[in-house]
C-alpha positions as CSV (number, residue, x, y, z in Angstrom):
1,X,96.8,58.7,27.7
2,X,98.6,60.5,30.5
3,X,96.3,62.5,32.8
4,X,96.9,66.1,33.8
5,X,99.5,66.8,36.5
6,X,99.0,69.8,38.7
7,X,102.7,70.7,39.0
8,X,103.4,74.3,40.0
9,X,106.2,76.1,38.3
10,X,107.5,77.8,41.5
11,X,107.5,74.5,43.4
12,X,109.3,72.8,40.5
13,X,112.0,75.5,40.6
14,X,112.4,74.9,44.4
15,X,112.9,71.2,43.6
16,X,115.5,71.9,41.0
17,X,117.3,74.4,43.3
18,X,117.4,71.7,46.0
19,X,118.9,69.3,43.5
20,X,121.6,71.8,42.6
21,X,122.5,72.3,46.3
22,X,122.7,68.5,46.8
23,X,124.8,68.2,43.6
24,X,127.3,70.9,44.9
25,X,127.4,69.2,48.3
26,X,128.2,65.9,46.6
27,X,131.1,67.5,44.7
28,X,132.4,69.1,47.9
29,X,132.2,65.7,49.8
30,X,134.0,64.1,46.8
31,X,136.9,66.6,47.1
32,X,137.1,66.0,50.8
33,X,137.1,62.3,50.2
34,X,140.1,62.6,47.9
35,X,142.0,64.8,50.3
36,X,141.4,63.1,53.7
37,X,140.7,59.4,52.9
38,X,143.2,57.3,54.9
39,X,145.8,55.5,52.7
40,X,144.6,52.1,54.0
41,X,141.1,52.8,52.6
42,X,142.3,54.1,49.3
43,X,141.3,50.9,47.5
44,X,137.7,51.5,48.5
45,X,137.7,55.1,47.3
46,X,135.5,54.5,44.3
47,X,132.9,52.7,46.4
48,X,132.9,55.6,48.9
49,X,132.5,58.1,46.1
50,X,129.5,56.0,44.8
51,X,127.9,56.1,48.3
52,X,128.3,59.9,48.3
53,X,126.8,60.2,44.8
54,X,123.9,57.9,45.8
55,X,123.1,60.0,48.9
56,X,123.4,63.4,47.1
57,X,121.4,62.3,44.1
58,X,119.1,59.3,44.5
59,X,118.3,59.7,48.1
60,X,118.2,63.5,47.8
61,X,115.8,63.4,44.8
62,X,113.4,61.0,46.6
63,X,113.4,63.3,49.7
64,X,112.9,66.4,47.5
65,X,110.1,64.7,45.5
66,X,108.4,63.8,48.8
67,X,108.4,67.5,49.8
68,X,107.3,68.4,46.3
69,X,104.3,66.2,46.6
70,X,103.4,67.5,50.0
71,X,103.4,71.1,48.7
72,X,101.0,69.9,46.0
73,X,98.7,68.3,48.5
74,X,99.3,64.8,47.2
75,X,101.1,61.6,48.2
76,X,103.2,58.8,46.8
77,X,100.2,56.5,46.3
78,X,98.5,59.0,44.0
79,X,101.8,60.0,42.4
80,X,102.7,56.4,41.5
81,X,99.2,55.7,40.3
82,X,98.5,53.1,42.9
83,X,95.1,54.6,43.8
84,X,93.8,54.1,40.2
85,X,92.3,50.9,38.9
86,X,94.0,48.3,36.7
87,X,97.3,48.4,38.7
88,X,98.0,44.7,38.0
89,X,97.5,45.2,34.3
90,X,99.9,48.1,34.3
91,X,102.5,46.1,36.2
92,X,102.2,43.2,33.7
93,X,102.5,45.6,30.8
94,X,105.7,47.0,32.4
95,X,107.2,43.5,32.8
96,X,106.4,42.5,29.2
97,X,107.9,45.8,27.8
98,X,111.1,45.2,29.9
99,X,111.4,41.7,28.5
100,X,111.0,42.9,24.9
101,X,113.1,46.1,25.2
102,X,116.1,44.7,27.1
103,X,117.5,42.8,24.1
104,X,117.0,45.9,21.8
105,X,119.0,48.1,24.2
106,X,121.8,45.6,24.7
107,X,122.0,45.0,20.9
108,X,122.1,48.8,20.2
109,X,124.9,49.1,22.8
110,X,126.8,46.2,21.1
111,X,126.5,47.8,17.7
112,X,127.9,51.1,19.0
113,X,130.9,49.4,20.5
114,X,131.5,47.4,17.3
115,X,131.1,50.6,15.2
116,X,133.7,52.5,17.3
117,X,136.1,49.6,17.1
118,X,135.6,49.5,13.3
119,X,136.3,53.2,13.0
120,X,139.5,52.7,15.0
121,X,138.2,54.5,18.1
122,X,138.5,52.8,21.4
123,X,135.1,52.8,23.2
124,X,135.3,54.9,26.4
125,X,135.4,53.2,29.8
126,X,132.3,51.9,31.3
127,X,129.9,54.2,32.9
128,X,131.0,55.1,36.5
129,X,128.3,53.0,38.2
130,X,129.3,49.8,36.4
131,X,133.0,50.4,37.1
132,X,132.2,50.7,40.8
133,X,130.2,47.4,40.7
134,X,133.1,45.5,39.0
135,X,135.5,46.8,41.6
136,X,133.4,46.1,44.7
137,X,134.5,43.6,47.2
138,X,132.4,41.9,49.8
139,X,128.8,40.9,49.9
140,X,127.8,44.1,51.8
141,X,129.0,46.4,49.0
142,X,127.3,44.4,46.4
143,X,124.0,44.4,48.3
144,X,124.3,48.2,48.7
145,X,124.9,48.6,45.0
146,X,122.1,46.2,44.1
147,X,119.6,48.1,46.3
148,X,120.7,51.4,44.8
149,X,120.5,50.1,41.2
150,X,117.3,48.2,41.4
151,X,115.3,50.2,43.9
152,X,116.6,53.7,44.6
153,X,117.8,54.7,41.1
154,X,114.6,53.7,39.3
155,X,112.4,55.5,41.9
156,X,114.5,58.6,41.9
157,X,115.0,58.9,38.1
158,X,111.5,58.0,37.1
159,X,110.0,60.3,39.7
160,X,112.1,63.2,38.4
161,X,112.2,62.6,34.6
162,X,108.9,60.8,33.8
163,X,106.8,61.8,36.9
164,X,107.6,65.5,37.1
165,X,109.6,67.0,34.2
166,X,108.0,65.2,31.3
167,X,104.3,66.1,32.2
168,X,105.3,69.6,33.2
169,X,106.9,70.3,29.8
170,X,104.2,68.5,27.9
171,X,101.5,70.5,29.6
172,X,103.2,73.7,28.6
173,X,102.3,72.7,25.0
174,X,105.5,71.1,23.9
175,X,104.9,67.3,23.9
176,X,107.8,66.5,21.5
177,X,110.2,68.7,23.4
178,X,109.2,67.1,26.6
179,X,109.7,63.6,25.2
180,X,113.1,64.3,23.7
181,X,114.6,66.6,26.3
182,X,113.8,64.3,29.2
183,X,115.0,61.2,27.3
184,X,118.3,62.9,26.2
185,X,119.0,64.2,29.7
186,X,118.3,60.8,31.1
187,X,120.8,59.3,28.7
188,X,123.4,62.0,29.4
189,X,123.4,61.8,33.2
190,X,124.9,58.3,33.0
191,X,128.1,60.0,31.7
192,X,129.1,57.5,29.0
193,X,129.1,58.0,25.2
194,X,128.5,54.4,24.3
195,X,125.4,54.0,26.5
196,X,124.0,57.5,25.7
197,X,121.9,56.4,22.7
198,X,120.7,53.1,24.2
199,X,119.6,54.9,27.4
200,X,118.0,57.7,25.4
201,X,116.0,55.0,23.6
202,X,115.2,53.4,26.9
203,X,114.0,56.8,28.1
204,X,111.6,57.1,25.1
205,X,110.3,53.6,25.9
206,X,109.7,54.5,29.6
207,X,107.6,57.5,28.4
208,X,105.6,55.2,26.2
209,X,105.0,52.9,29.2
210,X,103.9,55.9,31.3
211,X,101.6,57.2,28.6
212,X,100.0,53.8,28.0
213,X,99.3,53.1,31.7
214,X,99.0,56.5,33.3
215,X,100.8,55.0,36.3
216,X,104.3,56.0,37.3
217,X,104.8,52.6,39.0
218,X,104.9,51.0,35.5
219,X,108.0,52.7,34.1
220,X,109.6,52.3,37.5
221,X,109.2,48.6,37.2
222,X,110.4,48.5,33.6
223,X,113.5,50.5,34.7
224,X,114.1,48.4,37.8
225,X,114.0,45.1,35.7
226,X,116.4,46.6,33.2
227,X,118.8,47.5,36.0
228,X,118.4,44.2,37.7
229,X,119.4,42.2,34.6
230,X,122.5,44.4,34.1
231,X,123.3,44.1,37.8
232,X,123.1,40.3,38.1
233,X,124.8,39.8,34.7
234,X,127.8,42.0,35.9
235,X,128.0,40.2,39.3
236,X,127.7,36.7,37.7
237,X,129.8,37.4,34.6
238,X,133.0,35.6,35.7
239,X,131.0,32.5,36.6
240,X,129.0,32.6,33.4
241,X,132.2,33.0,31.4
242,X,133.8,30.0,33.1
243,X,130.6,28.0,32.5
244,X,130.5,28.9,28.8
245,X,134.2,28.0,28.4
246,X,133.6,24.7,29.9
247,X,131.1,23.7,27.2
248,X,132.5,25.8,24.3
249,X,136.2,26.2,25.0
250,X,136.8,27.8,21.6
């Protein structure tokens, strides 16, 4: 059972206002990038845009959450649940859930792609982050993407959706609204129709993990493992495809 969180409404509004400012700044920087990027760097434009989005969302959210916690007189250790007992048990639970849920999410995604093809509708392009990963060149860019996907994004998204918004809405007396709204928005921010339902399902699972452990570090680990598998599969996909064709050429 999730313990009570002392989140103040006015401080939460300040957090959301700060996010809105950062989002607008990201859009402005994106426009400037389109207008003034040198022609010789045009091929790297998608990666540069990804860097801007990372700084104005993931890094910005982590910074704003840090200020949010300070205003509440708490710290990251307490927020993540590291100061409570049974941390190892919670981490093990998070890992087991990730192993069990990953095939479900990928299967659901595959079914949706199959359904859209069966209905004669072409599935939309990959979500923006995955398109950037497939177009990245060089070890440095891949390392940056990996750190963002496996570390920054899980910490930022879980802190915002599960750590702050979910308990705040739940404590207002709307547990079902809190569960569905935060999960639906979590799915929607990835900006892809095909992954919307799988990621909404993942959002519900992450709430389940948080409720069972009462430690935010647990859904962060589940989220990070999910992203890590997707990241390494995308990076190694050409090699895996060649290896499979070698043994099963049909």
